[in-house]
mmCIF file of the C-alpha atoms, coordinates in Angstrom:
data_MODEL
# 
_entry.id   MODEL 
# 
loop_
_atom_site.group_PDB 
_atom_site.id 
_atom_site.type_symbol 
_atom_site.label_atom_id 
_atom_site.label_alt_id 
_atom_site.label_comp_id 
_atom_site.label_asym_id 
_atom_site.label_entity_id 
_atom_site.label_seq_id 
_atom_site.pdbx_PDB_ins_code 
_atom_site.Cartn_x 
_atom_site.Cartn_y 
_atom_site.Cartn_z 
_atom_site.occupancy 
_atom_site.B_iso_or_equiv 
_atom_site.pdbx_formal_charge 
_atom_site.auth_seq_id 
_atom_site.auth_comp_id 
_atom_site.auth_asym_id 
_atom_site.auth_atom_id 
_atom_site.pdbx_PDB_model_num 
ATOM 1   C CA . MET A 1 1   ? 59.833 92.092 85.259 1.00 0.00 ? 1   MET A CA 1 
ATOM 2   C CA . VAL A 1 2   ? 56.526 90.498 84.338 1.00 0.00 ? 2   VAL A CA 1 
ATOM 3   C CA . ARG A 1 3   ? 53.597 91.028 86.700 1.00 0.00 ? 3   ARG A CA 1 
ATOM 4   C CA . GLN A 1 4   ? 50.969 88.387 86.921 1.00 0.00 ? 4   GLN A CA 1 
ATOM 5   C CA . ALA A 1 5   ? 47.418 89.658 86.646 1.00 0.00 ? 5   ALA A CA 1 
ATOM 6   C CA . ASP A 1 6   ? 44.976 88.778 89.402 1.00 0.00 ? 6   ASP A CA 1 
ATOM 7   C CA . THR A 1 7   ? 42.164 86.724 87.956 1.00 0.00 ? 7   THR A CA 1 
ATOM 8   C CA . ILE A 1 8   ? 39.140 85.103 89.477 1.00 0.00 ? 8   ILE A CA 1 
ATOM 9   C CA . VAL A 1 9   ? 37.754 81.996 87.840 1.00 0.00 ? 9   VAL A CA 1 
ATOM 10  C CA . GLN A 1 10  ? 34.038 81.563 88.311 1.00 0.00 ? 10  GLN A CA 1 
ATOM 11  C CA . ARG A 1 11  ? 32.146 78.374 87.675 1.00 0.00 ? 11  ARG A CA 1 
ATOM 12  C CA . GLY A 1 12  ? 29.904 78.414 84.636 1.00 0.00 ? 12  GLY A CA 1 
ATOM 13  C CA . THR A 1 13  ? 31.961 80.942 82.660 1.00 0.00 ? 13  THR A CA 1 
ATOM 14  C CA . GLY A 1 14  ? 32.843 78.415 79.929 1.00 0.00 ? 14  GLY A CA 1 
ATOM 15  C CA . ALA A 1 15  ? 30.579 77.083 77.227 1.00 0.00 ? 15  ALA A CA 1 
ATOM 16  C CA . PRO A 1 16  ? 26.914 76.707 78.172 1.00 0.00 ? 16  PRO A CA 1 
ATOM 17  C CA . GLU A 1 17  ? 26.358 73.619 80.297 1.00 0.00 ? 17  GLU A CA 1 
ATOM 18  C CA . ALA A 1 18  ? 23.867 72.064 77.878 1.00 0.00 ? 18  ALA A CA 1 
ATOM 19  C CA . ILE A 1 19  ? 26.449 72.159 75.092 1.00 0.00 ? 19  ILE A CA 1 
ATOM 20  C CA . ASN A 1 20  ? 29.100 70.621 77.355 1.00 0.00 ? 20  ASN A CA 1 
ATOM 21  C CA . ILE A 1 21  ? 26.753 67.811 78.392 1.00 0.00 ? 21  ILE A CA 1 
ATOM 22  C CA . ALA A 1 22  ? 25.735 67.153 74.764 1.00 0.00 ? 22  ALA A CA 1 
ATOM 23  C CA . LEU A 1 23  ? 29.401 67.006 73.749 1.00 0.00 ? 23  LEU A CA 1 
ATOM 24  C CA . ALA A 1 24  ? 30.196 64.669 76.636 1.00 0.00 ? 24  ALA A CA 1 
ATOM 25  C CA . LEU A 1 25  ? 27.391 62.312 75.562 1.00 0.00 ? 25  LEU A CA 1 
ATOM 26  C CA . PHE A 1 26  ? 28.675 62.460 71.980 1.00 0.00 ? 26  PHE A CA 1 
ATOM 27  C CA . TYR A 1 27  ? 32.204 61.508 73.090 1.00 0.00 ? 27  TYR A CA 1 
ATOM 28  C CA . VAL A 1 28  ? 30.910 58.687 75.286 1.00 0.00 ? 28  VAL A CA 1 
ATOM 29  C CA . ALA A 1 29  ? 29.057 57.315 72.236 1.00 0.00 ? 29  ALA A CA 1 
ATOM 30  C CA . VAL A 1 30  ? 32.124 57.717 70.002 1.00 0.00 ? 30  VAL A CA 1 
ATOM 31  C CA . ASN A 1 31  ? 34.268 55.844 72.515 1.00 0.00 ? 31  ASN A CA 1 
ATOM 32  C CA . LEU A 1 32  ? 31.709 53.053 72.863 1.00 0.00 ? 32  LEU A CA 1 
ATOM 33  C CA . VAL A 1 33  ? 31.841 52.615 69.088 1.00 0.00 ? 33  VAL A CA 1 
ATOM 34  C CA . GLN A 1 34  ? 35.642 52.720 69.127 1.00 0.00 ? 34  GLN A CA 1 
ATOM 35  C CA . PHE A 1 35  ? 36.141 50.270 72.002 1.00 0.00 ? 35  PHE A CA 1 
ATOM 36  C CA . LEU A 1 36  ? 33.155 47.924 71.653 1.00 0.00 ? 36  LEU A CA 1 
ATOM 37  C CA . VAL A 1 37  ? 31.177 48.100 68.419 1.00 0.00 ? 37  VAL A CA 1 
ATOM 38  C CA . LEU A 1 38  ? 34.106 48.416 66.040 1.00 0.00 ? 38  LEU A CA 1 
ATOM 39  C CA . PRO A 1 39  ? 36.299 45.548 67.319 1.00 0.00 ? 39  PRO A CA 1 
ATOM 40  C CA . LEU A 1 40  ? 33.491 43.178 68.301 1.00 0.00 ? 40  LEU A CA 1 
ATOM 41  C CA . ALA A 1 41  ? 30.953 43.659 65.512 1.00 0.00 ? 41  ALA A CA 1 
ATOM 42  C CA . LEU A 1 42  ? 32.284 45.615 62.549 1.00 0.00 ? 42  LEU A CA 1 
ATOM 43  C CA . LEU A 1 43  ? 35.932 44.622 62.066 1.00 0.00 ? 43  LEU A CA 1 
ATOM 44  C CA . PRO A 1 44  ? 35.270 40.857 62.070 1.00 0.00 ? 44  PRO A CA 1 
ATOM 45  C CA . ARG A 1 45  ? 32.887 41.381 59.141 1.00 0.00 ? 45  ARG A CA 1 
ATOM 46  C CA . ASP A 1 46  ? 35.117 43.643 57.045 1.00 0.00 ? 46  ASP A CA 1 
ATOM 47  C CA . SER A 1 47  ? 38.519 45.162 57.776 1.00 0.00 ? 47  SER A CA 1 
ATOM 48  C CA . ARG A 1 48  ? 37.592 48.313 55.838 1.00 0.00 ? 48  ARG A CA 1 
ATOM 49  C CA . TRP A 1 49  ? 35.662 49.416 58.927 1.00 0.00 ? 49  TRP A CA 1 
ATOM 50  C CA . ALA A 1 50  ? 39.069 50.338 60.356 1.00 0.00 ? 50  ALA A CA 1 
ATOM 51  C CA . TRP A 1 51  ? 38.826 53.556 58.323 1.00 0.00 ? 51  TRP A CA 1 
ATOM 52  C CA . LEU A 1 52  ? 36.252 54.655 60.873 1.00 0.00 ? 52  LEU A CA 1 
ATOM 53  C CA . LEU A 1 53  ? 39.175 55.224 63.256 1.00 0.00 ? 53  LEU A CA 1 
ATOM 54  C CA . LEU A 1 54  ? 40.452 58.151 61.156 1.00 0.00 ? 54  LEU A CA 1 
ATOM 55  C CA . PRO A 1 55  ? 37.661 60.602 62.068 1.00 0.00 ? 55  PRO A CA 1 
ATOM 56  C CA . ILE A 1 56  ? 37.821 59.348 65.658 1.00 0.00 ? 56  ILE A CA 1 
ATOM 57  C CA . VAL A 1 57  ? 41.520 60.220 65.807 1.00 0.00 ? 57  VAL A CA 1 
ATOM 58  C CA . LEU A 1 58  ? 40.734 63.696 64.482 1.00 0.00 ? 58  LEU A CA 1 
ATOM 59  C CA . LEU A 1 59  ? 38.288 64.154 67.372 1.00 0.00 ? 59  LEU A CA 1 
ATOM 60  C CA . THR A 1 60  ? 40.990 63.607 70.028 1.00 0.00 ? 60  THR A CA 1 
ATOM 61  C CA . ASN A 1 61  ? 41.940 67.277 70.444 1.00 0.00 ? 61  ASN A CA 1 
ATOM 62  C CA . PRO A 1 62  ? 38.379 68.531 70.994 1.00 0.00 ? 62  PRO A CA 1 
ATOM 63  C CA . PHE A 1 63  ? 37.870 65.587 73.368 1.00 0.00 ? 63  PHE A CA 1 
ATOM 64  C CA . TRP A 1 64  ? 40.853 66.773 75.411 1.00 0.00 ? 64  TRP A CA 1 
ATOM 65  C CA . SER A 1 65  ? 39.383 70.292 75.374 1.00 0.00 ? 65  SER A CA 1 
ATOM 66  C CA . LEU A 1 66  ? 36.247 68.999 77.075 1.00 0.00 ? 66  LEU A CA 1 
ATOM 67  C CA . ILE A 1 67  ? 38.338 67.243 79.735 1.00 0.00 ? 67  ILE A CA 1 
ATOM 68  C CA . HIS A 1 68  ? 40.297 70.493 80.093 1.00 0.00 ? 68  HIS A CA 1 
ATOM 69  C CA . GLU A 1 69  ? 37.051 72.293 80.952 1.00 0.00 ? 69  GLU A CA 1 
ATOM 70  C CA . ALA A 1 70  ? 36.410 69.746 83.691 1.00 0.00 ? 70  ALA A CA 1 
ATOM 71  C CA . ILE A 1 71  ? 39.974 70.095 84.996 1.00 0.00 ? 71  ILE A CA 1 
ATOM 72  C CA . HIS A 1 72  ? 39.424 73.836 85.459 1.00 0.00 ? 72  HIS A CA 1 
ATOM 73  C CA . ASP A 1 73  ? 35.928 73.297 86.947 1.00 0.00 ? 73  ASP A CA 1 
ATOM 74  C CA . LEU A 1 74  ? 34.300 75.023 83.971 1.00 0.00 ? 74  LEU A CA 1 
ATOM 75  C CA . PHE A 1 75  ? 32.446 72.049 82.487 1.00 0.00 ? 75  PHE A CA 1 
ATOM 76  C CA . HIS A 1 76  ? 29.437 72.471 84.775 1.00 0.00 ? 76  HIS A CA 1 
ATOM 77  C CA . SER A 1 77  ? 28.516 74.816 87.612 1.00 0.00 ? 77  SER A CA 1 
ATOM 78  C CA . ASN A 1 78  ? 27.718 71.856 89.876 1.00 0.00 ? 78  ASN A CA 1 
ATOM 79  C CA . LYS A 1 79  ? 31.034 70.616 91.225 1.00 0.00 ? 79  LYS A CA 1 
ATOM 80  C CA . SER A 1 80  ? 29.760 67.031 91.592 1.00 0.00 ? 80  SER A CA 1 
ATOM 81  C CA . VAL A 1 81  ? 28.617 66.876 87.956 1.00 0.00 ? 81  VAL A CA 1 
ATOM 82  C CA . ASN A 1 82  ? 31.897 68.485 86.876 1.00 0.00 ? 82  ASN A CA 1 
ATOM 83  C CA . GLY A 1 83  ? 33.957 65.869 88.727 1.00 0.00 ? 83  GLY A CA 1 
ATOM 84  C CA . LEU A 1 84  ? 31.838 62.892 87.701 1.00 0.00 ? 84  LEU A CA 1 
ATOM 85  C CA . VAL A 1 85  ? 31.791 63.740 83.995 1.00 0.00 ? 85  VAL A CA 1 
ATOM 86  C CA . GLY A 1 86  ? 35.477 64.716 84.096 1.00 0.00 ? 86  GLY A CA 1 
ATOM 87  C CA . ARG A 1 87  ? 36.349 61.317 85.567 1.00 0.00 ? 87  ARG A CA 1 
ATOM 88  C CA . LEU A 1 88  ? 34.210 59.455 83.027 1.00 0.00 ? 88  LEU A CA 1 
ATOM 89  C CA . LEU A 1 89  ? 35.772 61.314 80.096 1.00 0.00 ? 89  LEU A CA 1 
ATOM 90  C CA . ALA A 1 90  ? 39.283 60.825 81.500 1.00 0.00 ? 90  ALA A CA 1 
ATOM 91  C CA . ILE A 1 91  ? 38.698 57.068 81.774 1.00 0.00 ? 91  ILE A CA 1 
ATOM 92  C CA . LEU A 1 92  ? 37.643 56.988 78.131 1.00 0.00 ? 92  LEU A CA 1 
ATOM 93  C CA . PHE A 1 93  ? 40.711 59.109 77.312 1.00 0.00 ? 93  PHE A CA 1 
ATOM 94  C CA . GLY A 1 94  ? 42.862 56.448 78.979 1.00 0.00 ? 94  GLY A CA 1 
ATOM 95  C CA . SER A 1 95  ? 44.062 58.335 82.050 1.00 0.00 ? 95  SER A CA 1 
ATOM 96  C CA . PRO A 1 96  ? 43.000 58.853 85.649 1.00 0.00 ? 96  PRO A CA 1 
ATOM 97  C CA . PHE A 1 97  ? 41.305 62.236 86.081 1.00 0.00 ? 97  PHE A CA 1 
ATOM 98  C CA . ARG A 1 98  ? 43.279 63.024 89.235 1.00 0.00 ? 98  ARG A CA 1 
ATOM 99  C CA . ILE A 1 99  ? 46.610 62.601 87.431 1.00 0.00 ? 99  ILE A CA 1 
ATOM 100 C CA . LEU A 1 100 ? 45.456 64.654 84.435 1.00 0.00 ? 100 LEU A CA 1 
ATOM 101 C CA . ARG A 1 101 ? 44.193 67.393 86.733 1.00 0.00 ? 101 ARG A CA 1 
ATOM 102 C CA . LEU A 1 102 ? 47.269 67.484 88.966 1.00 0.00 ? 102 LEU A CA 1 
ATOM 103 C CA . SER A 1 103 ? 49.751 67.500 86.098 1.00 0.00 ? 103 SER A CA 1 
ATOM 104 C CA . HIS A 1 104 ? 47.818 70.086 84.100 1.00 0.00 ? 104 HIS A CA 1 
ATOM 105 C CA . LEU A 1 105 ? 47.350 72.474 87.019 1.00 0.00 ? 105 LEU A CA 1 
ATOM 106 C CA . LEU A 1 106 ? 51.023 72.010 87.917 1.00 0.00 ? 106 LEU A CA 1 
ATOM 107 C CA . HIS A 1 107 ? 51.820 72.946 84.315 1.00 0.00 ? 107 HIS A CA 1 
ATOM 108 C CA . HIS A 1 108 ? 49.989 76.237 84.849 1.00 0.00 ? 108 HIS A CA 1 
ATOM 109 C CA . LYS A 1 109 ? 51.939 76.838 88.041 1.00 0.00 ? 109 LYS A CA 1 
ATOM 110 C CA . LEU A 1 110 ? 55.365 76.054 86.560 1.00 0.00 ? 110 LEU A CA 1 
ATOM 111 C CA . ASN A 1 111 ? 55.042 77.074 82.904 1.00 0.00 ? 111 ASN A CA 1 
ATOM 112 C CA . ARG A 1 112 ? 57.456 79.994 83.234 1.00 0.00 ? 112 ARG A CA 1 
ATOM 113 C CA . MET A 1 113 ? 60.185 77.991 84.928 1.00 0.00 ? 113 MET A CA 1 
ATOM 114 C CA . ALA A 1 114 ? 63.118 76.245 83.274 1.00 0.00 ? 114 ALA A CA 1 
ATOM 115 C CA . VAL A 1 115 ? 61.895 72.814 84.384 1.00 0.00 ? 115 VAL A CA 1 
ATOM 116 C CA . GLU A 1 116 ? 58.737 73.288 82.284 1.00 0.00 ? 116 GLU A CA 1 
ATOM 117 C CA . GLY A 1 117 ? 60.460 75.094 79.427 1.00 0.00 ? 117 GLY A CA 1 
ATOM 118 C CA . THR A 1 118 ? 60.632 72.230 76.979 1.00 0.00 ? 118 THR A CA 1 
ATOM 119 C CA . GLU A 1 119 ? 59.800 74.420 73.997 1.00 0.00 ? 119 GLU A CA 1 
ATOM 120 C CA . TYR A 1 120 ? 62.639 76.936 74.259 1.00 0.00 ? 120 TYR A CA 1 
ATOM 121 C CA . TYR A 1 121 ? 66.438 76.746 74.281 1.00 0.00 ? 121 TYR A CA 1 
ATOM 122 C CA . ASP A 1 122 ? 68.219 77.296 77.574 1.00 0.00 ? 122 ASP A CA 1 
ATOM 123 C CA . ARG A 1 123 ? 72.045 77.419 77.513 1.00 0.00 ? 123 ARG A CA 1 
ATOM 124 C CA . ASP A 1 124 ? 72.389 76.591 81.190 1.00 0.00 ? 124 ASP A CA 1 
# 
């Protein structure tokens, strides 16, 4: 039998808030380039600008990690800032923050159950 450890999550135990805010501003800028500057200004001039999407695609996983911090209330110690920035980043990610948060936290609740066990084989 596996016992679950009792843990207490405290706000502000993630990366320093200044780093999180700087990263959030960076990702807002990257997404503005991706969704506005690239299609409206750069691609009409030369299709080779499409190669700019390659490094943007490689930044998707760290972008999700920043949203993940907001989902767990670790992005910022101020809950209002945490929620506001989390929602903004989720919009740029293409999903409502509430749905991302609910499904991710439900994943943590159910990750040892068969319904969530998509990565292992179950004969039943």
